Backbone and ligand atoms as CSV (ligand in chain L), in Angstrom:
chain,resi,resn,atom,element,x,y,z
A,1,MET,N,N,-97.061,125.859,-5.836
A,1,MET,CA,C,-98.078,126.828,-5.233
A,1,MET,C,C,-99.407,126.123,-5.379
A,2,SER,N,N,-100.340,126.541,-4.445
A,2,SER,CA,C,-101.667,126.025,-4.485
A,2,SER,C,C,-102.595,127.121,-3.907
A,3,VAL,N,N,-103.882,126.886,-4.103
A,3,VAL,CA,C,-104.833,127.823,-3.490
A,3,VAL,C,C,-104.926,127.607,-2.063
A,4,GLN,N,N,-104.770,128.665,-1.267
A,4,GLN,CA,C,-104.717,128.671,0.235
A,4,GLN,C,C,-105.798,129.613,0.765
A,5,ARG,N,N,-106.110,129.407,2.032
A,5,ARG,CA,C,-106.911,130.427,2.731
A,5,ARG,C,C,-106.011,131.008,3.839
A,6,THR,N,N,-106.272,132.283,4.202
A,6,THR,CA,C,-105.539,132.921,5.286
A,6,THR,C,C,-106.568,133.745,6.043
A,7,LEU,N,N,-106.275,134.025,7.347
A,7,LEU,CA,C,-107.128,134.875,8.144
A,7,LEU,C,C,-106.571,136.321,8.195
A,8,SER,N,N,-107.310,137.349,7.834
A,8,SER,CA,C,-106.970,138.664,8.037
A,8,SER,C,C,-107.791,139.270,9.097
A,9,ILE,N,N,-107.095,140.002,10.008
A,9,ILE,CA,C,-107.823,140.806,10.968
A,9,ILE,C,C,-107.486,142.288,10.725
A,10,ILE,N,N,-108.565,143.131,10.455
A,10,ILE,CA,C,-108.335,144.546,10.512
A,10,ILE,C,C,-108.491,144.948,11.971
A,11,LYS,N,N,-107.381,145.398,12.519
A,11,LYS,CA,C,-107.321,145.672,13.923
A,11,LYS,C,C,-108.042,146.959,14.364
A,12,PRO,N,N,-108.248,147.090,15.754
A,12,PRO,CA,C,-108.972,148.276,16.211
A,12,PRO,C,C,-108.491,149.612,15.691
A,13,ASP,N,N,-107.216,149.822,15.567
A,13,ASP,CA,C,-106.662,151.095,15.107
A,13,ASP,C,C,-107.114,151.435,13.694
A,14,ALA,N,N,-107.064,150.470,12.842
A,14,ALA,CA,C,-107.468,150.728,11.425
A,14,ALA,C,C,-108.967,150.863,11.300
A,15,VAL,N,N,-109.722,150.176,12.083
A,15,VAL,CA,C,-111.177,150.267,12.098
A,15,VAL,C,C,-111.585,151.712,12.573
A,16,GLU,N,N,-110.888,152.110,13.681
A,16,GLU,CA,C,-111.166,153.474,14.243
A,16,GLU,C,C,-110.789,154.540,13.173
A,17,LYS,N,N,-109.850,154.250,12.325
A,17,LYS,CA,C,-109.424,155.335,11.275
A,17,LYS,C,C,-110.258,155.184,10.047
A,18,GLN,N,N,-111.235,154.312,10.060
A,18,GLN,CA,C,-112.189,154.066,8.993
A,18,GLN,C,C,-111.476,153.680,7.731
A,19,LYS,N,N,-110.626,152.632,7.879
A,19,LYS,CA,C,-109.843,152.089,6.668
A,19,LYS,C,C,-110.365,150.771,6.275
A,20,ILE,N,N,-111.478,150.305,6.771
A,20,ILE,CA,C,-112.031,148.999,6.376
A,20,ILE,C,C,-112.144,148.910,4.821
A,21,GLY,N,N,-112.799,149.839,4.226
A,21,GLY,CA,C,-113.002,149.868,2.806
A,21,GLY,C,C,-111.781,149.915,2.025
A,22,ALA,N,N,-110.848,150.712,2.374
A,22,ALA,CA,C,-109.563,150.839,1.610
A,22,ALA,C,C,-108.801,149.511,1.718
A,23,ILE,N,N,-108.790,148.879,2.816
A,23,ILE,CA,C,-108.030,147.686,3.036
A,23,ILE,C,C,-108.701,146.494,2.301
A,24,VAL,N,N,-109.969,146.422,2.320
A,24,VAL,CA,C,-110.643,145.280,1.597
A,24,VAL,C,C,-110.500,145.546,0.119
A,25,ALA,N,N,-110.540,146.766,-0.384
A,25,ALA,CA,C,-110.392,147.037,-1.798
A,25,ALA,C,C,-109.007,146.611,-2.245
A,26,ARG,N,N,-108.011,147.034,-1.406
A,26,ARG,CA,C,-106.596,146.642,-1.745
A,26,ARG,C,C,-106.423,145.132,-1.804
A,27,LEU,N,N,-107.003,144.482,-0.910
A,27,LEU,CA,C,-106.947,142.988,-0.904
A,27,LEU,C,C,-107.487,142.374,-2.121
A,28,GLU,N,N,-108.664,142.890,-2.494
A,28,GLU,CA,C,-109.302,142.351,-3.748
A,28,GLU,C,C,-108.479,142.700,-4.963
A,29,GLN,N,N,-107.904,143.888,-4.986
A,29,GLN,CA,C,-107.011,144.251,-6.107
A,29,GLN,C,C,-105.822,143.303,-6.199
A,30,GLU,N,N,-105.446,142.789,-5.054
A,30,GLU,CA,C,-104.245,141.898,-5.075
A,30,GLU,C,C,-104.697,140.460,-5.369
A,31,GLY,N,N,-105.926,140.266,-5.717
A,31,GLY,CA,C,-106.408,138.954,-6.146
A,31,GLY,C,C,-106.989,138.029,-5.063
A,32,PHE,N,N,-107.171,138.558,-3.913
A,32,PHE,CA,C,-107.795,137.735,-2.812
A,32,PHE,C,C,-109.298,137.766,-2.912
A,33,ARG,N,N,-109.885,136.617,-2.768
A,33,ARG,CA,C,-111.345,136.571,-2.737
A,33,ARG,C,C,-111.814,136.469,-1.180
A,34,VAL,N,N,-112.865,137.246,-0.916
A,34,VAL,CA,C,-113.332,137.234,0.384
A,34,VAL,C,C,-114.251,135.995,0.546
A,35,VAL,N,N,-113.907,135.088,1.440
A,35,VAL,CA,C,-114.691,133.901,1.638
A,35,VAL,C,C,-115.715,134.105,2.663
A,36,ALA,N,N,-115.315,134.788,3.791
A,36,ALA,CA,C,-116.193,135.189,4.882
A,36,ALA,C,C,-115.714,136.433,5.517
A,37,LEU,N,N,-116.566,137.200,6.042
A,37,LEU,CA,C,-116.192,138.572,6.632
A,37,LEU,C,C,-117.226,139.016,7.719
A,38,LYS,N,N,-116.682,139.469,8.859
A,38,LYS,CA,C,-117.551,140.035,9.834
A,38,LYS,C,C,-116.863,140.962,10.752
A,39,LYS,N,N,-117.683,141.946,11.333
A,39,LYS,CA,C,-117.178,142.902,12.266
A,39,LYS,C,C,-117.656,142.472,13.644
A,40,LEU,N,N,-116.764,142.493,14.631
A,40,LEU,CA,C,-117.105,142.136,15.977
A,40,LEU,C,C,-116.168,142.809,16.962
A,41,GLN,N,N,-116.596,142.806,18.252
A,41,GLN,CA,C,-115.631,143.270,19.231
A,41,GLN,C,C,-115.218,142.072,20.164
A,42,LEU,N,N,-113.927,141.838,20.276
A,42,LEU,CA,C,-113.458,140.780,21.106
A,42,LEU,C,C,-113.566,141.102,22.557
A,43,SER,N,N,-113.965,140.190,23.480
A,43,SER,CA,C,-113.747,140.405,24.854
A,43,SER,C,C,-112.249,140.159,25.140
A,44,LEU,N,N,-111.863,140.573,26.313
A,44,LEU,CA,C,-110.419,140.397,26.688
A,44,LEU,C,C,-110.080,138.872,26.677
A,45,ALA,N,N,-111.027,138.043,27.211
A,45,ALA,CA,C,-110.783,136.553,27.224
A,45,ALA,C,C,-110.674,136.032,25.759
A,46,GLN,N,N,-111.446,136.540,24.896
A,46,GLN,CA,C,-111.354,135.977,23.499
A,46,GLN,C,C,-110.061,136.480,22.836
A,47,ALA,N,N,-109.612,137.696,23.160
A,47,ALA,CA,C,-108.346,138.125,22.579
A,47,ALA,C,C,-107.209,137.269,23.141
A,48,GLU,N,N,-107.285,136.960,24.442
A,48,GLU,CA,C,-106.294,136.061,25.106
A,48,GLU,C,C,-106.284,134.746,24.503
A,49,GLY,N,N,-107.495,134.169,24.119
A,49,GLY,CA,C,-107.587,132.947,23.413
A,49,GLY,C,C,-107.009,132.908,22.098
A,50,PHE,N,N,-107.289,133.878,21.324
A,50,PHE,CA,C,-106.803,133.972,19.953
A,50,PHE,C,C,-105.245,134.077,19.918
A,51,TYR,N,N,-104.655,134.892,20.859
A,51,TYR,CA,C,-103.213,135.114,20.879
A,51,TYR,C,C,-102.522,134.208,21.904
A,52,ALA,N,N,-103.121,133.126,22.347
A,52,ALA,CA,C,-102.566,132.234,23.446
A,52,ALA,C,C,-101.088,131.875,23.066
A,53,VAL,N,N,-100.736,131.725,21.910
A,53,VAL,CA,C,-99.298,131.315,21.590
A,53,VAL,C,C,-98.366,132.375,22.050
A,54,HIS,N,N,-98.860,133.634,22.302
A,54,HIS,CA,C,-97.976,134.700,22.665
A,54,HIS,C,C,-98.080,135.006,24.185
A,55,SER,N,N,-98.686,134.136,24.989
A,55,SER,CA,C,-99.044,134.403,26.305
A,55,SER,C,C,-97.845,134.644,27.258
A,56,ALA,N,N,-96.671,134.142,26.851
A,56,ALA,CA,C,-95.485,134.344,27.699
A,56,ALA,C,C,-94.689,135.572,27.367
A,57,ARG,N,N,-95.128,136.260,26.259
A,57,ARG,CA,C,-94.454,137.470,25.760
A,57,ARG,C,C,-94.671,138.673,26.672
A,58,PRO,N,N,-93.682,139.524,26.792
A,58,PRO,CA,C,-93.887,140.693,27.642
A,58,PRO,C,C,-95.013,141.621,27.197
A,59,PHE,N,N,-95.335,141.560,25.849
A,59,PHE,CA,C,-96.313,142.525,25.313
A,59,PHE,C,C,-97.710,141.885,25.323
A,60,PHE,N,N,-97.916,140.752,25.882
A,60,PHE,CA,C,-99.200,140.004,25.757
A,60,PHE,C,C,-100.333,140.855,26.325
A,61,GLY,N,N,-100.182,141.418,27.543
A,61,GLY,CA,C,-101.177,142.270,28.109
A,61,GLY,C,C,-101.607,143.510,27.228
A,62,GLU,N,N,-100.555,144.066,26.739
A,62,GLU,CA,C,-100.789,145.252,25.901
A,62,GLU,C,C,-101.437,144.864,24.642
A,63,LEU,N,N,-101.053,143.757,24.031
A,63,LEU,CA,C,-101.653,143.214,22.775
A,63,LEU,C,C,-103.151,142.861,22.958
A,64,THR,N,N,-103.472,142.144,24.017
A,64,THR,CA,C,-104.904,141.695,24.210
A,64,THR,C,C,-105.749,142.910,24.620
A,65,GLN,N,N,-105.165,143.788,25.451
A,65,GLN,CA,C,-106.006,145.008,25.747
A,65,GLN,C,C,-106.388,145.810,24.509
A,66,PHE,N,N,-105.358,145.978,23.630
A,66,PHE,CA,C,-105.516,146.692,22.377
A,66,PHE,C,C,-106.537,145.936,21.448
A,67,MET,N,N,-106.386,144.688,21.303
A,67,MET,CA,C,-107.233,143.927,20.380
A,67,MET,C,C,-108.652,143.852,20.857
A,68,SER,N,N,-108.904,144.133,22.160
A,68,SER,CA,C,-110.312,144.115,22.628
A,68,SER,C,C,-110.870,145.446,22.961
A,69,ARG,N,N,-110.163,146.579,22.583
A,69,ARG,CA,C,-110.655,147.832,22.999
A,69,ARG,C,C,-111.778,148.441,22.153
A,70,SER,N,N,-111.920,147.945,20.890
A,70,SER,CA,C,-112.968,148.393,19.961
A,70,SER,C,C,-113.089,147.411,18.871
A,71,PRO,N,N,-114.126,147.512,18.027
A,71,PRO,CA,C,-114.296,146.408,16.975
A,71,PRO,C,C,-113.153,146.235,16.052
A,72,ILE,N,N,-113.165,144.966,15.581
A,72,ILE,CA,C,-112.268,144.537,14.548
A,72,ILE,C,C,-113.121,143.968,13.322
A,73,VAL,N,N,-112.399,143.695,12.291
A,73,VAL,CA,C,-113.041,143.024,11.140
A,73,VAL,C,C,-112.164,141.715,10.803
A,74,VAL,N,N,-112.865,140.596,10.842
A,74,VAL,CA,C,-112.147,139.359,10.505
A,74,VAL,C,C,-112.573,138.883,9.145
A,75,ILE,N,N,-111.577,138.465,8.322
A,75,ILE,CA,C,-111.869,138.091,6.969
A,75,ILE,C,C,-111.146,136.784,6.611
A,76,ALA,N,N,-111.840,135.846,6.108
A,76,ALA,CA,C,-111.213,134.629,5.555
A,76,ALA,C,C,-111.039,134.861,4.089
A,77,LEU,N,N,-109.731,134.855,3.673
A,77,LEU,CA,C,-109.370,135.151,2.287
A,77,LEU,C,C,-108.883,133.911,1.586
A,78,GLU,N,N,-109.038,133.904,0.271
A,78,GLU,CA,C,-108.516,132.855,-0.549
A,78,GLU,C,C,-107.814,133.328,-1.796
A,79,ARG,N,N,-106.760,132.716,-2.115
A,79,ARG,CA,C,-105.945,133.063,-3.228
A,79,ARG,C,C,-104.844,132.013,-3.588
A,80,GLU,N,N,-104.311,132.030,-4.685
A,80,GLU,CA,C,-103.125,131.223,-4.899
A,80,GLU,C,C,-102.030,131.742,-3.942
A,81,ASP,N,N,-101.338,130.815,-3.272
A,81,ASP,CA,C,-100.221,131.140,-2.395
A,81,ASP,C,C,-100.551,132.306,-1.405
A,82,ALA,N,N,-101.833,132.174,-0.834
A,82,ALA,CA,C,-102.383,133.242,-0.034
A,82,ALA,C,C,-101.573,133.699,1.135
A,83,ILE,N,N,-100.966,132.642,1.844
A,83,ILE,CA,C,-100.275,133.009,3.119
A,83,ILE,C,C,-99.123,133.940,2.807
A,84,ALA,N,N,-98.223,133.557,1.979
A,84,ALA,CA,C,-97.099,134.380,1.600
A,84,ALA,C,C,-97.480,135.726,0.929
A,85,LYS,N,N,-98.411,135.654,0.074
A,85,LYS,CA,C,-98.820,136.878,-0.731
A,85,LYS,C,C,-99.460,137.933,0.268
A,86,TYR,N,N,-100.250,137.441,1.194
A,86,TYR,CA,C,-100.933,138.362,2.123
A,86,TYR,C,C,-99.875,138.989,2.986
A,87,ARG,N,N,-98.880,138.183,3.455
A,87,ARG,CA,C,-97.822,138.786,4.293
A,87,ARG,C,C,-96.995,139.781,3.526
A,88,GLU,N,N,-96.811,139.613,2.198
A,88,GLU,CA,C,-96.122,140.514,1.415
A,88,GLU,C,C,-96.945,141.831,1.251
A,89,VAL,N,N,-98.229,141.714,1.108
A,89,VAL,CA,C,-99.096,142.957,0.960
A,89,VAL,C,C,-99.177,143.752,2.214
A,90,ILE,N,N,-99.194,143.025,3.388
A,90,ILE,CA,C,-99.298,143.854,4.665
A,90,ILE,C,C,-97.974,144.376,5.106
A,91,GLY,N,N,-96.872,143.697,4.800
A,91,GLY,CA,C,-95.590,144.245,5.218
A,91,GLY,C,C,-95.099,143.779,6.567
A,92,ALA,N,N,-93.953,144.258,7.004
A,92,ALA,CA,C,-93.371,143.771,8.264
A,92,ALA,C,C,-94.200,144.164,9.484
A,93,THR,N,N,-94.050,143.371,10.537
A,93,THR,CA,C,-94.869,143.638,11.750
A,93,THR,C,C,-94.709,145.030,12.282
A,94,ASP,N,N,-93.557,145.606,12.276
A,94,ASP,CA,C,-93.274,146.940,12.650
A,94,ASP,C,C,-93.530,147.847,11.452
A,95,PRO,N,N,-94.488,148.709,11.421
A,95,PRO,CA,C,-94.832,149.598,10.275
A,95,PRO,C,C,-93.575,150.443,9.906
A,96,ALA,N,N,-92.742,150.735,10.900
A,96,ALA,CA,C,-91.512,151.514,10.571
A,96,ALA,C,C,-90.529,150.781,9.655
A,97,LYS,N,N,-90.634,149.437,9.736
A,97,LYS,CA,C,-89.763,148.616,8.941
A,97,LYS,C,C,-90.430,148.023,7.709
A,98,ALA,N,N,-91.719,148.290,7.616
A,98,ALA,CA,C,-92.520,147.777,6.418
A,98,ALA,C,C,-92.158,148.553,5.146
A,99,ALA,N,N,-92.197,147.812,4.050
A,99,ALA,CA,C,-91.900,148.453,2.748
A,99,ALA,C,C,-92.911,149.505,2.362
A,100,ASP,N,N,-92.549,150.482,1.577
A,100,ASP,CA,C,-93.439,151.470,1.115
A,100,ASP,C,C,-94.649,150.818,0.332
A,101,GLY,N,N,-95.880,151.345,0.572
A,101,GLY,CA,C,-96.994,150.840,-0.145
A,101,GLY,C,C,-97.694,149.624,0.463
A,102,THR,N,N,-97.027,149.029,1.511
A,102,THR,CA,C,-97.702,147.875,2.224
A,102,THR,C,C,-98.700,148.449,3.216
A,103,LEU,N,N,-99.625,147.617,3.487
A,103,LEU,CA,C,-100.786,148.149,4.259
A,103,LEU,C,C,-100.444,148.533,5.665
A,104,ARG,N,N,-99.391,147.867,6.290
A,104,ARG,CA,C,-99.009,148.354,7.668
A,104,ARG,C,C,-98.201,149.670,7.537
A,105,LYS,N,N,-97.458,149.764,6.433
A,105,LYS,CA,C,-96.810,151.114,6.254
A,105,LYS,C,C,-97.816,152.218,6.142
A,106,LEU,N,N,-98.896,151.940,5.373
A,106,LEU,CA,C,-99.905,152.971,5.095
A,106,LEU,C,C,-100.704,153.286,6.283
A,107,TYR,N,N,-101.078,152.235,7.031
A,107,TYR,CA,C,-102.105,152.462,8.077
A,107,TYR,C,C,-101.621,152.123,9.516
A,108,GLY,N,N,-100.500,151.523,9.701
A,108,GLY,CA,C,-100.112,151.195,11.015
A,108,GLY,C,C,-99.412,152.340,11.675
A,109,ALA,N,N,-99.360,152.308,13.045
A,109,ALA,CA,C,-98.682,153.390,13.827
A,109,ALA,C,C,-97.350,152.905,14.485
A,110,ASN,N,N,-97.423,151.670,15.005
A,110,ASN,CA,C,-96.265,151.083,15.638
A,110,ASN,C,C,-96.432,149.639,15.763
A,111,VAL,N,N,-95.444,148.897,16.372
A,111,VAL,CA,C,-95.423,147.410,16.313
A,111,VAL,C,C,-96.698,146.865,17.012
A,112,GLY,N,N,-97.177,147.616,17.959
A,112,GLY,CA,C,-98.441,147.115,18.606
A,112,GLY,C,C,-99.695,147.422,17.779
A,113,GLU,N,N,-99.836,148.760,17.449
A,113,GLU,CA,C,-100.959,149.157,16.654
A,113,GLU,C,C,-100.523,149.151,15.168
A,114,ASN,N,N,-100.501,147.970,14.604
A,114,ASN,CA,C,-100.005,147.758,13.285
A,114,ASN,C,C,-101.044,147.423,12.254
A,115,ALA,N,N,-102.345,147.793,12.464
A,115,ALA,CA,C,-103.376,147.798,11.536
A,115,ALA,C,C,-104.020,146.430,11.085
A,116,LEU,N,N,-103.043,145.442,10.954
A,116,LEU,CA,C,-103.541,144.106,10.439
A,116,LEU,C,C,-102.763,142.950,11.126
A,117,HIS,N,N,-103.534,141.876,11.181
A,117,HIS,CA,C,-102.927,140.581,11.532
A,117,HIS,C,C,-103.069,139.697,10.288
A,118,GLY,N,N,-102.133,138.698,10.188
A,118,GLY,CA,C,-102.212,137.719,9.194
A,118,GLY,C,C,-101.681,136.411,9.637
A,119,SER,N,N,-102.176,135.298,9.143
A,119,SER,CA,C,-101.772,133.987,9.600
A,119,SER,C,C,-100.343,133.749,9.022
A,120,ASP,N,N,-99.587,132.953,9.797
A,120,ASP,CA,C,-98.162,132.799,9.336
A,120,ASP,C,C,-97.909,131.484,8.712
A,121,ALA,N,N,-98.924,130.541,8.582
A,121,ALA,CA,C,-98.653,129.193,7.954
A,121,ALA,C,C,-100.090,128.579,7.682
A,122,VAL,N,N,-100.024,127.521,6.867
A,122,VAL,CA,C,-101.350,126.865,6.464
A,122,VAL,C,C,-102.055,126.376,7.683
A,123,ASP,N,N,-101.315,125.739,8.613
A,123,ASP,CA,C,-101.948,125.131,9.828
A,123,ASP,C,C,-102.568,126.172,10.788
A,124,THR,N,N,-101.782,127.285,10.968
A,124,THR,CA,C,-102.329,128.355,11.864
A,124,THR,C,C,-103.498,129.071,11.142
A,125,ALA,N,N,-103.459,129.179,9.824
A,125,ALA,CA,C,-104.579,129.797,9.120
A,125,ALA,C,C,-105.803,129.033,9.334
A,126,LYS,N,N,-105.677,127.693,9.260
A,126,LYS,CA,C,-106.861,126.840,9.452
A,126,LYS,C,C,-107.482,127.065,10.892
A,127,ALA,N,N,-106.594,127.060,11.869
A,127,ALA,CA,C,-106.980,127.180,13.247
A,127,ALA,C,C,-107.603,128.524,13.466
A,128,GLU,N,N,-106.941,129.654,12.897
A,128,GLU,CA,C,-107.412,130.948,13.126
A,128,GLU,C,C,-108.733,131.258,12.438
A,129,ILE,N,N,-108.953,130.685,11.255
A,129,ILE,CA,C,-110.240,130.883,10.529
A,129,ILE,C,C,-111.288,130.202,11.308
A,130,ALA,N,N,-111.001,128.978,11.750
A,130,ALA,CA,C,-111.992,128.194,12.548
A,130,ALA,C,C,-112.363,128.920,13.853
A,131,TYR,N,N,-111.424,129.673,14.457
A,131,TYR,CA,C,-111.702,130.466,15.680
A,131,TYR,C,C,-112.842,131.411,15.426
A,132,PHE,N,N,-112.886,132.053,14.337
A,132,PHE,CA,C,-113.952,133.041,13.993
A,132,PHE,C,C,-115.064,132.508,13.102
A,133,PHE,N,N,-114.771,131.451,12.310
A,133,PHE,CA,C,-115.758,130.991,11.378
A,133,PHE,C,C,-115.859,129.438,11.498
A,134,PRO,N,N,-116.487,128.990,12.575
A,134,PRO,CA,C,-116.580,127.515,12.637
A,134,PRO,C,C,-117.362,126.943,11.470
A,135,GLY,N,N,-116.764,125.917,10.933
A,135,GLY,CA,C,-117.433,125.307,9.718
A,135,GLY,C,C,-117.073,125.947,8.479
A,136,TYR,N,N,-115.921,126.792,8.455
A,136,TYR,CA,C,-115.642,127.536,7.275
A,136,TYR,C,C,-115.292,126.728,6.092
A,137,GLU,N,N,-114.900,125.449,6.374
A,137,GLU,CA,C,-114.496,124.628,5.140
A,137,GLU,C,C,-115.607,124.395,4.265
A,138,THR,N,N,-116.850,124.534,4.704
A,138,THR,CA,C,-118.023,124.333,3.886
A,138,THR,C,C,-118.439,125.558,3.125
A,139,LEU,N,N,-117.785,126.749,3.450
A,139,LEU,CA,C,-118.187,127.955,2.800
A,139,LEU,C,C,-117.585,127.983,1.352
A,140,GLY,N,N,-118.347,128.575,0.471
A,140,GLY,CA,C,-117.815,128.722,-0.932
A,140,GLY,C,C,-116.832,129.775,-0.998
A,141,GLY,N,N,-115.928,129.773,-1.957
A,141,GLY,CA,C,-114.952,130.834,-2.159
A,141,GLY,C,C,-115.530,132.066,-2.847
L,1,LIG,P1,P,-99.833,140.050,14.759
L,1,LIG,O1,O,-99.536,139.689,13.352
L,1,LIG,O2,O,-101.212,140.381,15.134
L,1,LIG,O3,O,-99.280,138.892,15.752
L,1,LIG,C1,C,-98.831,139.139,17.086
L,1,LIG,C2,C,-98.812,140.581,17.345
L,1,LIG,O4,O,-98.026,141.011,18.495
L,1,LIG,C3,C,-98.193,141.364,16.294
L,1,LIG,O5,O,-98.963,141.339,15.150
L,1,LIG,C4,C,-97.884,142.660,16.919
L,1,LIG,O6,O,-98.972,143.616,16.723
L,1,LIG,C5,C,-97.775,142.319,18.354
L,1,LIG,N1,N,-96.434,142.634,18.736
L,1,LIG,C6,C,-95.321,142.029,18.414
L,1,LIG,N2,N,-94.216,142.622,19.047
L,1,LIG,C7,C,-94.709,143.579,19.951
L,1,LIG,C8,C,-94.177,144.369,20.851
L,1,LIG,N3,N,-92.777,144.473,21.037
L,1,LIG,N4,N,-94.991,145.259,21.496
L,1,LIG,C9,C,-96.335,145.154,21.302
L,1,LIG,N5,N,-96.931,144.373,20.406
L,1,LIG,C10,C,-96.136,143.479,19.759
């Protein structure tokens, strides 16, 4: 294990439900340090760029419309074994299948509106953090 960074996105549904504070508090309780954080609203083109890897999926239009409908919060997080630990804390993609107490179980509605995004590997975390925080490698933890 080693110290890693991962990108968290608090999605429009959770921001609309005013769960930013509850989610950040839980992540800090779980040992994540906030390296960088900002609230912004994606344009449709920016959402399409971020999720380009999913562009052939049937849900791509729905996903990018949803992600650009209202503000999100993007957070660069750091922790020992951050990628796997973060995925454990947020739970399965479909909130109905997520374990009790996970953030998607608590705040997600369905597989589309699932409250949070998380990076799935060290390489994608690096690219995703750079998408929102260019030059993040020079930020302190
Ligand atoms: P996320 O971690 O942001 O990465 C890709 C997203 O696609 C995923 O979370 C889900 O919110 C979304 N997604 C996956 N499957 C579906 C689906 N069947 N319908 C709508 N959205 C989906």
